VEXKOLVEX-881192 format. One record per residue (C-alpha): residue in three letters; residue number from 1; x, y, z. Coordinates in nm, 2 decimals. Example, Ala and Ser with C-alpha at 12.3 -4.5 7.8 and 13.67 -1.06 7.14 Angstrom:
2
{code ala	pos 1	px 1.23	py -0.45	pz 0.78}
{code ser	pos 2	px 1.37	py -0.11	pz 0.71}
//
This chain:
180
{code met	pos 1	px -0.01	py -0.01	pz 0.00}
{code thr	pos 2	px 0.12	py 0.34	pz -0.07}
{code cys	pos 3	px 0.41	py 0.55	pz -0.21}
{code ile	pos 4	px 0.56	py 0.82	pz -0.03}
{code ile	pos 5	px 0.81	py 1.05	pz -0.14}
{code gly	pos 6	px 1.06	py 1.29	pz 0.03}
{code leu	pos 7	px 1.27	py 1.55	pz -0.10}
{code ile	pos 8	px 1.49	py 1.81	pz 0.05}
{code lys	pos 9	px 1.51	py 2.13	pz -0.24}
{code asn	pos 10	px 1.54	py 2.49	pz -0.20}
{code asp	pos 11	px 1.61	py 2.45	pz 0.17}
{code lys	pos 12	px 1.26	py 2.29	pz 0.22}
{code val	pos 13	px 1.18	py 1.94	pz 0.26}
{code tyr	pos 14	px 0.84	py 1.82	pz 0.03}
{code ile	pos 15	px 0.64	py 1.51	pz 0.10}
{code gly	pos 16	px 0.41	py 1.35	pz -0.14}
{code gly	pos 17	px 0.21	py 1.04	pz -0.13}
{code asp	pos 18	px -0.06	py 0.89	pz -0.26}
{code ser	pos 19	px -0.45	py 0.81	pz -0.16}
{code ala	pos 20	px -0.47	py 0.44	pz -0.18}
{code gly	pos 21	px -0.57	py 0.23	pz 0.07}
{code val	pos 22	px -0.55	py -0.14	pz 0.02}
{code gly	pos 23	px -0.63	py -0.45	pz 0.21}
{code gly	pos 24	px -0.57	py -0.77	pz -0.04}
{code leu	pos 25	px -0.71	py -0.74	pz -0.33}
{code asn	pos 26	px -0.93	py -0.44	pz -0.27}
{code ile	pos 27	px -0.84	py -0.06	pz -0.26}
{code thr	pos 28	px -1.00	py 0.23	pz -0.18}
{code ile	pos 29	px -0.94	py 0.63	pz -0.26}
{code arg	pos 30	px -0.91	py 0.78	pz 0.07}
{code lys	pos 31	px -1.02	py 1.14	pz 0.16}
{code asp	pos 32	px -0.79	py 1.15	pz 0.45}
{code pro	pos 33	px -0.44	py 1.24	pz 0.37}
{code lys	pos 34	px -0.17	py 1.05	pz 0.44}
{code val	pos 35	px 0.07	py 1.36	pz 0.43}
{code phe	pos 36	px 0.03	py 1.61	pz 0.68}
{code lys	pos 37	px 0.18	py 1.86	pz 0.92}
{code val	pos 38	px 0.23	py 1.86	pz 1.32}
{code gly	pos 39	px 0.35	py 2.15	pz 1.44}
{code asp	pos 40	px 0.73	py 2.19	pz 1.26}
{code phe	pos 41	px 0.72	py 1.86	pz 1.14}
{code ile	pos 42	px 0.57	py 1.72	pz 0.80}
{code ile	pos 43	px 0.50	py 1.36	pz 0.79}
{code gly	pos 44	px 0.41	py 1.08	pz 0.52}
{code cys	pos 45	px 0.35	py 0.78	pz 0.60}
{code thr	pos 46	px 0.27	py 0.41	pz 0.52}
{code thr	pos 47	px 0.17	py 0.07	pz 0.70}
{code ser	pos 48	px -0.18	py 0.17	pz 0.87}
{code phe	pos 49	px -0.45	py 0.44	pz 0.85}
{code arg	pos 50	px -0.47	py 0.40	pz 1.25}
{code met	pos 51	px -0.10	py 0.51	pz 1.31}
{code ile	pos 52	px -0.18	py 0.78	pz 1.05}
{code asn	pos 53	px -0.45	py 0.89	pz 1.28}
{code leu	pos 54	px -0.24	py 0.87	pz 1.59}
{code leu	pos 55	px 0.03	py 1.09	pz 1.40}
{code arg	pos 56	px -0.17	py 1.35	pz 1.30}
{code phe	pos 57	px -0.39	py 1.37	pz 1.55}
{code asn	pos 58	px -0.20	py 1.27	pz 1.90}
{code leu	pos 59	px 0.14	py 1.35	pz 1.87}
{code lys	pos 60	px 0.30	py 1.63	pz 2.05}
{code pro	pos 61	px 0.64	py 1.67	pz 1.93}
{code pro	pos 62	px 0.86	py 1.76	pz 2.27}
{code lys	pos 63	px 1.07	py 2.05	pz 2.19}
{code met	pos 64	px 1.45	py 1.99	pz 2.12}
{code tyr	pos 65	px 1.70	py 2.06	pz 2.39}
{code glu	pos 66	px 1.93	py 2.36	pz 2.37}
{code gly	pos 67	px 2.24	py 2.24	pz 2.22}
{code gln	pos 68	px 2.10	py 1.90	pz 2.13}
{code gly	pos 69	px 2.17	py 1.78	pz 1.77}
{code val	pos 70	px 1.87	py 1.74	pz 1.48}
{code tyr	pos 71	px 1.93	py 1.35	pz 1.44}
{code glu	pos 72	px 2.03	py 1.29	pz 1.86}
{code tyr	pos 73	px 1.66	py 1.45	pz 1.89}
{code met	pos 74	px 1.52	py 1.28	pz 1.66}
{code cys	pos 75	px 1.66	py 0.90	pz 1.77}
{code thr	pos 76	px 1.56	py 0.98	pz 2.12}
{code asp	pos 77	px 1.32	py 1.20	pz 2.27}
{code phe	pos 78	px 1.11	py 1.25	pz 1.91}
{code ile	pos 79	px 1.11	py 0.92	pz 1.93}
{code glu	pos 80	px 1.02	py 0.82	pz 2.24}
{code ala	pos 81	px 0.73	py 1.05	pz 2.18}
{code ile	pos 82	px 0.57	py 0.81	pz 1.89}
{code arg	pos 83	px 0.62	py 0.51	pz 2.08}
{code lys	pos 84	px 0.44	py 0.64	pz 2.36}
{code val	pos 85	px 0.16	py 0.76	pz 2.13}
{code phe	pos 86	px 0.15	py 0.43	pz 1.95}
{code lys	pos 87	px 0.11	py 0.25	pz 2.29}
{code gln	pos 88	px -0.21	py 0.43	pz 2.44}
{code gly	pos 89	px -0.37	py 0.46	pz 2.09}
{code gly	pos 90	px -0.32	py 0.08	pz 2.11}
{code tyr	pos 91	px -0.14	py 0.03	pz 1.79}
{code ala	pos 92	px 0.24	py -0.06	pz 1.91}
{code lys	pos 93	px 0.27	py -0.42	pz 1.86}
{code val	pos 94	px 0.50	py -0.66	pz 2.09}
{code asp	pos 95	px 0.61	py -0.97	pz 1.99}
{code lys	pos 96	px 0.87	py -1.17	pz 2.18}
{code gly	pos 97	px 0.95	py -0.85	pz 2.38}
{code glu	pos 98	px 0.99	py -0.64	pz 2.07}
{code glu	pos 99	px 0.80	py -0.31	pz 1.96}
{code ser	pos 100	px 0.75	py -0.23	pz 1.61}
{code gly	pos 101	px 0.51	py 0.03	pz 1.51}
{code gly	pos 102	px 0.51	py 0.12	pz 1.11}
{code thr	pos 103	px 0.70	py 0.31	pz 0.84}
{code phe	pos 104	px 0.68	py 0.67	pz 0.79}
{code leu	pos 105	px 0.92	py 0.99	pz 0.67}
{code ile	pos 106	px 0.96	py 1.30	pz 0.85}
{code gly	pos 107	px 1.06	py 1.64	pz 0.74}
{code tyr	pos 108	px 1.23	py 1.85	pz 1.03}
{code lys	pos 109	px 1.49	py 2.12	pz 1.06}
{code asn	pos 110	px 1.56	py 2.11	pz 0.63}
{code arg	pos 111	px 1.62	py 1.72	pz 0.71}
{code leu	pos 112	px 1.48	py 1.39	pz 0.59}
{code phe	pos 113	px 1.47	py 1.05	pz 0.81}
{code glu	pos 114	px 1.30	py 0.77	pz 0.75}
{code ile	pos 115	px 1.13	py 0.57	pz 1.06}
{code glu	pos 116	px 1.09	py 0.24	pz 1.02}
{code asp	pos 117	px 0.88	py -0.06	pz 1.20}
{code asp	pos 118	px 1.18	py -0.10	pz 1.47}
{code phe	pos 119	px 1.20	py 0.27	pz 1.51}
{code gln	pos 120	px 1.52	py 0.31	pz 1.41}
{code val	pos 121	px 1.57	py 0.67	pz 1.26}
{code ala	pos 122	px 1.76	py 0.63	pz 0.88}
{code glu	pos 123	px 1.87	py 0.95	pz 0.70}
{code ser	pos 124	px 1.99	py 0.87	pz 0.39}
{code met	pos 125	px 2.30	py 1.05	pz 0.17}
{code glu	pos 126	px 2.04	py 1.13	pz -0.12}
{code ser	pos 127	px 1.85	py 1.45	pz -0.10}
{code tyr	pos 128	px 1.52	py 1.18	pz -0.17}
{code asn	pos 129	px 1.40	py 0.86	pz -0.01}
{code ser	pos 130	px 1.06	py 0.73	pz -0.04}
{code cys	pos 131	px 0.85	py 0.46	pz 0.16}
{code gly	pos 132	px 0.59	py 0.22	pz 0.02}
{code cys	pos 133	px 0.49	py -0.07	pz -0.20}
{code gly	pos 134	px 0.61	py 0.21	pz -0.42}
{code lys	pos 135	px 0.93	py 0.26	pz -0.29}
{code tyr	pos 136	px 1.17	py 0.10	pz -0.57}
{code tyr	pos 137	px 0.97	py 0.25	pz -0.89}
{code ala	pos 138	px 0.99	py 0.63	pz -0.71}
{code leu	pos 139	px 1.31	py 0.63	pz -0.61}
{code gly	pos 140	px 1.45	py 0.50	pz -0.96}
{code ala	pos 141	px 1.22	py 0.80	pz -1.12}
{code leu	pos 142	px 1.39	py 1.05	pz -0.84}
{code asn	pos 143	px 1.72	py 0.97	pz -0.95}
{code gln	pos 144	px 1.66	py 1.09	pz -1.27}
{code leu	pos 145	px 1.37	py 1.34	pz -1.23}
{code asn	pos 146	px 1.58	py 1.49	pz -0.95}
{code ser	pos 147	px 1.88	py 1.57	pz -1.17}
{code met	pos 148	px 1.64	py 1.75	pz -1.42}
{code lys	pos 149	px 1.71	py 2.17	pz -1.36}
{code asp	pos 150	px 1.39	py 2.28	pz -1.50}
{code leu	pos 151	px 1.18	py 2.07	pz -1.26}
{code thr	pos 152	px 1.00	py 2.25	pz -0.95}
{code pro	pos 153	px 1.03	py 2.01	pz -0.68}
{code glu	pos 154	px 0.66	py 1.91	pz -0.68}
{code glu	pos 155	px 0.68	py 1.78	pz -1.01}
{code ile	pos 156	px 0.96	py 1.57	pz -0.95}
{code ile	pos 157	px 0.75	py 1.40	pz -0.67}
{code lys	pos 158	px 0.44	py 1.41	pz -0.91}
{code gly	pos 159	px 0.64	py 1.26	pz -1.18}
{code ala	pos 160	px 0.80	py 0.98	pz -0.92}
{code leu	pos 161	px 0.45	py 0.95	pz -0.83}
{code asp	pos 162	px 0.30	py 0.85	pz -1.12}
{code thr	pos 163	px 0.56	py 0.61	pz -1.19}
{code ala	pos 164	px 0.48	py 0.43	pz -0.90}
{code val	pos 165	px 0.10	py 0.44	pz -1.02}
{code lys	pos 166	px 0.23	py 0.29	pz -1.35}
{code phe	pos 167	px 0.42	py 0.01	pz -1.22}
{code ser	pos 168	px 0.26	py -0.06	pz -0.89}
{code gly	pos 169	px -0.12	py -0.19	pz -0.80}
{code gly	pos 170	px -0.12	py -0.02	pz -0.42}
{code val	pos 171	px -0.07	py 0.34	pz -0.56}
{code arg	pos 172	px -0.34	py 0.58	pz -0.65}
{code pro	pos 173	px -0.38	py 0.93	pz -0.70}
{code pro	pos 174	px -0.52	py 1.18	pz -0.65}
{code phe	pos 175	px -0.15	py 1.33	pz -0.48}
{code val	pos 176	px -0.11	py 1.55	pz -0.21}
{code ile	pos 177	px 0.21	py 1.73	pz -0.16}
{code glu	pos 178	px 0.30	py 1.95	pz 0.15}
{code his	pos 179	px 0.66	py 2.14	pz 0.21}
{code thr	pos 180	px 0.82	py 2.30	pz 0.49}
//
């Protein structure tokens, strides 16, 4: 289900996503967006609409401490806030003592992070990333489109999402694109 794309361009983070809700062979085009803002954060989600609900409406990101690095903050205080929201919302999964959540992209302070199921915080060396079932189609398209200087960030993201729609059965328009 889904294709979420993040792109750092012109000192902003752009995140775009599709509107498909997929269950088995069934697909619904959803009105509730997978891409949204929470304070200074922009978030784009795959995995579960329950997770999206919790992140969009229940997450209250803690303040960064003075002198704390952005990556350190994301790996500690921010992730702990997410884990707390997931537990309180009945979404956190525990299997054999291992806690898991879902996968999503976050733009914060002109940086792009991927949060994975095990709550690790990943930051790519590239200025773009993607998650969801259309991820690899989007990454291939982003590799080419991002080098085209005449395209806007929105055009780059839309082109990569169009590519994911063409090759993945779990990605559908309309697209939602936000930026920091």
